[in-house]
C-alpha positions as CSV (number, residue, x, y, z in Angstrom):
1,X,-61.1,90.3,-20.7
2,X,-61.7,88.4,-17.4
3,X,-60.5,91.4,-15.1
4,X,-63.7,93.2,-15.3
5,X,-65.9,90.6,-13.5
6,X,-63.2,90.4,-10.9
7,X,-63.2,94.2,-10.2
8,X,-66.8,94.1,-10.2
9,X,-66.8,91.4,-7.5
10,X,-64.5,93.4,-5.2
11,X,-66.3,96.4,-5.5
12,X,-69.3,94.6,-4.5
13,X,-67.8,93.3,-1.4
14,X,-66.6,96.7,-0.4
15,X,-70.1,98.3,-0.6
16,X,-71.5,95.4,1.4
17,X,-68.9,95.9,4.0
18,X,-69.6,99.7,4.3
19,X,-73.2,99.1,4.3
20,X,-73.2,96.5,7.1
21,X,-70.5,97.4,9.4
22,X,-69.8,101.0,9.0
23,X,-73.2,102.3,8.2
24,X,-73.4,104.3,11.7
25,X,-70.2,105.8,11.1
26,X,-71.3,106.8,7.9
27,X,-74.7,108.3,8.5
28,X,-73.3,109.7,11.7
29,X,-75.7,107.6,14.0
30,X,-73.0,106.4,16.5
31,X,-73.8,108.6,19.3
32,X,-77.4,107.5,19.2
33,X,-76.0,104.0,19.6
34,X,-73.9,104.8,22.5
35,X,-76.7,106.4,24.3
36,X,-79.0,103.3,23.7
37,X,-76.3,101.0,25.3
38,X,-75.8,103.5,28.0
39,X,-79.6,103.7,28.7
40,X,-79.8,99.9,28.7
41,X,-76.8,99.9,31.3
42,X,-78.4,102.5,33.6
43,X,-81.9,100.5,33.5
44,X,-80.0,97.7,35.6
45,X,-77.7,99.9,37.6
46,X,-78.0,100.4,41.5
47,X,-80.1,103.3,42.7
48,X,-76.9,105.1,44.0
49,X,-75.5,104.9,40.2
50,X,-78.6,105.9,38.6
51,X,-78.9,108.8,41.1
52,X,-75.4,110.0,40.4
53,X,-75.6,109.6,36.4
54,X,-79.1,111.3,36.4
55,X,-78.3,113.9,39.0
56,X,-81.5,112.8,41.0
57,X,-82.2,112.3,44.8
58,X,-82.9,108.7,45.8
59,X,-85.9,108.4,48.3
60,X,-85.0,107.0,51.7
61,X,-86.7,106.9,55.0
62,X,-84.8,108.7,57.7
63,X,-85.4,108.9,61.5
64,X,-84.2,111.8,63.6
65,X,-82.4,110.8,66.7
66,X,-81.2,112.7,69.8
67,X,-78.5,111.1,72.1
68,X,-79.5,110.3,75.7
69,X,-77.4,109.3,78.5
70,X,-77.0,105.5,78.9
71,X,-76.4,104.3,82.3
72,X,-73.7,102.0,81.2
73,X,-72.8,98.8,83.5
74,X,-69.7,96.5,83.8
75,X,-71.1,92.9,83.9
76,X,-69.1,90.5,85.5
77,X,-69.6,86.7,86.4
78,X,-68.2,85.5,89.7
79,X,-69.2,83.6,92.8
80,X,-70.4,84.3,96.7
81,X,-67.7,84.2,99.3
82,X,-68.2,84.1,103.1
83,X,-66.9,87.0,104.8
84,X,-65.0,84.9,107.0
85,X,-64.1,81.1,106.9
86,X,-62.0,80.0,109.7
87,X,-60.9,76.5,111.0
88,X,-60.7,77.0,114.6
89,X,-57.7,74.9,116.2
90,X,-56.8,73.8,119.8
91,X,-53.6,75.5,121.2
92,X,-52.9,73.0,123.5
93,X,-53.3,69.3,123.9
94,X,-55.6,66.7,125.9
95,X,-58.9,64.9,125.2
96,X,-62.2,66.3,124.3
97,X,-64.5,66.0,126.9
98,X,-67.6,67.8,125.7
99,X,-70.5,66.5,123.3
100,X,-69.9,67.6,119.8
101,X,-71.8,70.4,118.1
102,X,-73.4,69.5,114.5
103,X,-72.5,71.0,111.4
104,X,-75.2,73.9,110.4
105,X,-75.6,75.0,114.0
106,X,-75.4,78.7,114.9
107,X,-72.8,79.8,117.3
108,X,-72.0,83.2,118.9
109,X,-68.8,84.7,119.8
110,X,-67.3,83.1,122.9
111,X,-69.4,79.8,122.7
112,X,-67.3,76.7,123.7
113,X,-66.6,74.5,120.6
114,X,-64.5,72.1,122.4
115,X,-63.6,71.5,126.1
116,X,-60.3,69.9,126.8
117,X,-59.8,67.7,129.7
118,X,-57.8,69.7,132.5
119,X,-55.5,66.7,133.5
120,X,-52.8,67.6,135.9
121,X,-52.9,71.3,134.9
122,X,-54.3,72.3,138.6
123,X,-51.3,70.6,140.2
124,X,-48.9,72.1,138.0
125,X,-50.6,75.5,138.6
126,X,-49.9,75.1,142.4
127,X,-46.4,73.9,141.9
128,X,-45.7,77.2,140.0
129,X,-47.6,79.4,142.7
130,X,-45.3,77.7,145.4
131,X,-42.3,78.5,143.1
132,X,-43.5,82.0,143.0
133,X,-43.8,82.4,146.8
134,X,-40.3,81.1,147.3
135,X,-38.8,83.3,144.9
136,X,-40.3,86.3,146.5
137,X,-38.8,85.2,149.9
138,X,-35.5,84.7,148.6
139,X,-35.7,88.1,147.1
140,X,-36.8,89.8,150.3
141,X,-33.8,88.2,152.3
142,X,-31.2,89.3,149.6
143,X,-32.5,92.8,149.7
144,X,-32.1,92.7,153.7
145,X,-28.6,91.3,153.4
146,X,-27.7,94.0,150.7
147,X,-28.8,96.8,153.1
148,X,-26.6,95.6,155.8
149,X,-23.7,95.1,153.4
150,X,-23.8,91.2,153.6
151,X,-25.0,90.6,149.8
152,X,-24.0,91.9,146.8
153,X,-26.0,93.9,144.1
154,X,-25.6,90.8,141.8
155,X,-27.4,88.6,144.6
156,X,-30.3,91.0,144.4
157,X,-30.5,91.0,140.7
158,X,-30.6,87.3,140.5
159,X,-33.3,87.0,143.4
160,X,-35.3,89.5,141.1
161,X,-34.8,87.4,137.8
162,X,-36.1,84.3,140.0
163,X,-39.2,86.1,140.9
164,X,-40.0,87.0,137.3
165,X,-39.2,83.7,136.2
166,X,-41.5,82.1,138.7
167,X,-44.5,84.7,137.5
168,X,-43.9,83.8,133.9
169,X,-44.2,79.9,134.6
170,X,-47.6,80.7,136.4
171,X,-48.9,82.8,133.7
172,X,-48.0,80.0,131.3
173,X,-49.9,77.5,133.4
174,X,-53.0,79.9,133.6
175,X,-52.9,80.6,130.0
176,X,-52.8,76.9,129.1
177,X,-55.7,76.3,131.4
178,X,-57.8,79.1,129.5
179,X,-56.8,77.4,126.3
180,X,-58.7,74.1,127.6
181,X,-61.9,75.8,126.2
182,X,-61.8,76.4,122.4
183,X,-64.1,79.1,121.7
184,X,-65.7,80.5,118.5
185,X,-64.0,83.8,117.6
186,X,-66.8,85.4,115.9
187,X,-70.7,84.6,115.3
188,X,-71.4,82.3,112.4
189,X,-72.5,79.0,111.2
190,X,-70.6,75.7,111.8
191,X,-69.7,74.3,108.5
192,X,-68.2,71.1,110.2
193,X,-68.9,69.3,113.2
194,X,-66.8,69.7,116.2
195,X,-64.2,67.4,117.4
196,X,-66.1,64.2,118.8
197,X,-66.0,63.3,122.4
198,X,-62.9,61.4,123.4
199,X,-60.8,62.8,120.5
200,X,-57.2,63.5,121.4
201,X,-56.4,66.9,120.2
202,X,-52.7,68.2,119.9
203,X,-51.7,71.9,119.5
204,X,-52.8,72.8,116.1
205,X,-55.2,70.3,115.6
206,X,-58.7,71.4,114.1
207,X,-61.7,71.6,116.3
208,X,-64.7,72.9,114.0
209,X,-64.8,75.3,110.8
210,X,-67.0,78.5,111.1
211,X,-68.4,80.5,108.4
212,X,-69.5,84.1,108.7
213,X,-72.2,84.7,106.0
214,X,-73.5,88.1,107.0
215,X,-72.4,90.2,105.2
216,X,-71.5,88.1,102.2
217,X,-69.1,89.0,99.4
218,X,-69.4,88.6,95.6
219,X,-66.2,88.0,94.2
220,X,-65.4,88.4,90.2
221,X,-62.5,89.4,88.3
222,X,-62.5,92.4,85.8
223,X,-60.6,92.5,82.6
224,X,-58.2,95.2,81.9
225,X,-60.5,97.0,79.4
226,X,-63.2,97.2,82.1
227,X,-61.2,97.8,85.3
228,X,-61.1,101.6,84.8
229,X,-64.8,101.9,84.8
230,X,-65.1,100.5,88.2
231,X,-64.5,102.2,91.7
232,X,-64.7,101.5,95.0
233,X,-68.1,102.6,96.5
234,X,-69.8,102.1,93.1
235,X,-73.5,100.8,93.4
236,X,-74.0,97.2,92.2
237,X,-76.7,94.7,91.4
238,X,-76.4,91.0,91.4
239,X,-78.4,88.1,89.9
240,X,-78.0,84.7,91.7
241,X,-78.4,81.5,89.9
242,X,-81.7,81.0,91.6
243,X,-82.9,84.4,89.6
244,X,-83.2,86.4,93.2
245,X,-81.3,89.9,92.7
246,X,-79.6,91.7,95.5
247,X,-77.8,95.1,95.8
248,X,-74.6,96.1,97.4
249,X,-71.7,98.2,96.7
250,X,-67.9,97.8,95.6
251,X,-65.9,97.5,98.7
252,X,-62.6,96.5,97.1
253,X,-60.9,96.5,93.9
254,X,-57.5,95.0,93.5
255,X,-54.5,97.2,92.2
256,X,-52.4,94.3,91.2
257,X,-53.5,91.8,88.2
258,X,-53.7,88.2,88.3
259,X,-50.4,87.1,86.8
260,X,-51.9,84.2,84.9
261,X,-55.2,85.8,83.6
262,X,-54.3,89.5,83.8
263,X,-57.5,90.3,85.7
264,X,-58.4,92.4,88.8
265,X,-60.4,91.0,91.7
266,X,-63.4,92.8,92.6
267,X,-65.3,92.3,95.8
268,X,-68.9,93.6,96.6
269,X,-70.6,93.4,99.9
270,X,-74.0,92.3,100.3
271,X,-76.2,92.1,103.5
272,X,-77.4,88.4,104.4
273,X,-79.2,88.4,107.6
274,X,-80.9,85.2,107.2
275,X,-77.8,83.5,105.4
276,X,-80.0,82.7,102.5
277,X,-77.0,83.4,100.1
278,X,-74.6,80.6,100.5
279,X,-70.7,80.6,100.0
280,X,-69.8,79.5,96.6
281,X,-73.0,80.2,94.6
282,X,-72.7,81.5,91.0
283,X,-73.6,85.2,90.4
284,X,-74.0,87.8,87.6
285,X,-73.0,91.2,88.7
286,X,-73.8,94.6,86.8
287,X,-71.6,97.4,88.3
288,X,-72.6,101.0,87.8
289,X,-70.2,103.2,85.9
290,X,-70.4,106.7,84.5
291,X,-73.1,107.3,81.9
292,X,-72.4,107.6,78.1
293,X,-74.2,109.4,75.4
294,X,-76.0,107.1,73.0
295,X,-78.4,106.7,70.4
296,X,-81.0,103.9,70.2
297,X,-81.4,102.6,66.7
298,X,-82.9,99.6,65.1
299,X,-80.7,96.8,64.4
300,X,-81.7,96.8,60.6
301,X,-80.2,100.2,60.3
302,X,-76.5,99.0,60.9
303,X,-74.4,98.6,57.6
304,X,-70.9,98.6,56.5
305,X,-68.8,100.8,54.4
306,X,-66.1,99.4,51.9
307,X,-63.6,99.2,54.6
308,X,-65.8,96.8,56.4
309,X,-66.4,99.2,59.2
310,X,-69.7,98.6,61.3
311,X,-71.8,102.0,61.1
312,X,-74.8,103.9,60.0
313,X,-75.7,106.2,57.0
314,X,-76.6,109.7,57.9
315,X,-78.5,112.4,55.9
316,X,-76.0,115.0,55.9
317,X,-75.7,118.8,54.8
318,X,-77.7,119.6,51.4
319,X,-79.1,116.0,51.8
320,X,-76.0,114.2,50.9
321,X,-75.4,110.8,52.5
322,X,-72.7,110.5,55.2
323,X,-71.3,107.2,56.8
324,X,-70.5,107.3,60.4
325,X,-68.7,104.3,62.2
326,X,-70.4,103.6,65.6
327,X,-69.6,101.4,68.7
328,X,-72.3,99.0,70.0
329,X,-72.8,99.4,73.7
330,X,-75.8,97.4,74.4
331,X,-78.3,95.1,72.6
332,X,-82.1,95.3,74.0
333,X,-85.4,94.6,72.7
334,X,-86.1,97.9,71.8
335,X,-83.1,98.3,69.5
336,X,-79.4,98.8,69.8
337,X,-77.5,101.6,71.7
338,X,-74.5,102.9,69.8
339,X,-72.1,105.5,70.4
340,X,-70.0,107.8,68.2
341,X,-72.4,109.9,66.8
342,X,-73.1,113.5,67.2
343,X,-75.8,114.6,69.6
344,X,-78.5,115.2,66.9
345,X,-78.6,113.0,63.6
346,X,-80.8,111.9,60.8
347,X,-80.5,108.1,60.5
348,X,-81.2,106.3,57.2
349,X,-83.3,103.6,58.4
350,X,-84.7,102.4,55.0
351,X,-82.8,102.4,51.8
352,X,-79.4,102.8,53.3
353,X,-78.1,99.6,51.6
354,X,-79.0,101.4,48.2
355,X,-77.0,104.7,48.7
356,X,-73.4,105.4,49.4
357,X,-71.7,108.5,50.8
358,X,-72.1,111.7,48.8
359,X,-75.3,110.5,47.1
360,X,-78.3,113.0,47.0
361,X,-81.2,111.6,48.9
362,X,-84.8,112.7,49.3
363,X,-85.7,111.7,52.9
364,X,-89.1,111.0,54.3
365,X,-90.0,110.1,57.8
366,X,-91.2,106.7,58.7
367,X,-94.9,108.0,58.7
368,X,-95.0,109.6,55.6
369,X,-93.3,106.6,54.0
370,X,-96.3,104.5,55.3
371,X,-98.8,106.8,53.7
372,X,-97.3,107.2,50.5
373,X,-96.8,103.2,50.3
374,X,-92.8,103.3,50.5
């Protein structure tokens, strides 16, 4: 009978299978095996996952922080600009008869820059005076004749018009003679030489260029996001490219944006009695604006949440972790000023990368952490 050895072999195989592969299920030890696997997994899990699984608090270092008023400022880059920059021109024609003034010279209001030759203007004035005298005599005769009935009212009016025309001609000649002296309209510095001796100037030709540097203007353009923080009269500090600092205040804020850059012109007036600040220098300006409540935190305390928002992890109620997004205002040597937090908070400064929202923590102060070797 060969069937008995076959059955015996099959039975042996079944017993071996149950003994090797199904031993835990048969003996009831599968729970222990599962627990062993979970224990191995927890061994390498992050602290936050371990704490959630074991319901234990994660030790972190937390620093209490109280908001302070931060004097915020709008930082702009611009350039200096003369209060006045005028090219003085001749109003009549003729040759220059005075020696030129050289660029860089200081001039006062009313100083003669270019003196033009009088030419035949004195004779022209004498002719105008004679014409006026003749017109006045004609008017007197017309009025006498009109009083006797020998002249009409129209003749009197014509004589009066002749007198006014002669007076206008004389005034025009006098004005032309006054324009022979081209004078400085305000005090300042010559940016160019005055017209050279012997130069023929025509009406509208340039005699000299004058700059007024006291006071001087600092000009910059504020973006749309910052212009609302600036107002006329706001104090401002400026640093020149040389490193010198000056103080002034905002005197002008444009109400119309530049069509190309969508920025708004800002002007700051600075005293410059010694003309030390030149026209066209690069300058960095800080314009004071309304203060903002902010917290000073270490840069290392900043972290990201799952959505990629930058913020801080805080110790909330019942020592549970909370995430608070923040806005960075200013970066300093002492730390980073941030806004968007309550007035008083407890910020996790060590261990914030190993916890997440809702995790129970055991906060310690920085001093206690150093004593305990954390």
